[in-house]
C-alpha positions, 0 to 999 in steps of 0.5 A: 364764151366768144360768140360764133361768126357768121358768113353768109355764102351766096352763090349760083351752082353753075358758077366756075368762080364758085368752084374754084373758091369752093375748098378753100372757102370751106377750109378757113371758114372751118380754120376761123370757126365761122358758122356758114349760111349757105345761100344758093342764088338765081343770078338770073333775078339778081342781074337785072337788079344789080347791073349784071350781064348775062354771059352771052350777051357780054362783049366778045373781049369779056368773054375772051378774057373770062377764059383766059382767067378761068384757066390762069386760076385753075393752073394756079390752084392746081384744080381740073378745070373744062374751061368751055364745058358740054354743060354749060350754060346750063340752069342750077335751079334745081341743083340750088334747091337740092342743096336747100333740101340737104341742108335743111335735113343733113345740115350745113356740112353735108350741104358743102359736101355737095355743093362741092360736088355739084361745082365739080361736075360741072367744070370738072366732070362735064356732067349736066347738073339740070339732069334729074339723075345726075343729081341723084348720082351726086346724092348717092357719091356723097353718101346722102339720102335718094328721098332729098331729090323729092324733098327738092321739089317741095314749096318750102324749098322752093320758098327758101330759093326765093327768099335767099335770092331776094336776101342777096338783092338787099344785101347788094350781092351782084355776082357770085361767090359772094361771101358777107361777113357782118354786112361786109362783102367780099365778092369772089374767090380772088378775095377769100385772103381778105375774108380770111383777114376779116375772120381772123380779126373778128375773132381776136375782136372777140376773144 
């Protein structure tokens, strides 16, 4: 029996690059028969360790080029994107914990589906993912139990979120999205082609 390859999926719910790569990542992981570990993290704790700088503190040239790249990739991928949405910057903590709760109770497929809705809420639909009412609405739109919202505030979920962040730091993660296979990091949605090749080669080796 062939062993299943695992992909560690590190991201933050408010990341536009994660939004741009999410559907493609889910599709290629499914095609490869890979198991996905959903690992939302707090980049606010990762950046001080990794040398990352919050968007508002980056040089104006970098901020301007980021907007160009977002629109360039959105056009290339055929995805709707508002480069400067109303509700950004926005805290992703509550959304991250909700995804953890759904992953625990309903499985990874459900959590990946909700994650896609969360990303689109920020970058395509201009909704505030820090608003409990918006998160409750997203649960409902994804056909998931309303009870997950309350469960997302549990101590166990909070500890899981902290553990994810510590795992990201230990793995050498410095930005989102990051996909890790066997300790090898693929950073950014523009590295998905390399991730796909890795999964294909891993599958062939295990055949």
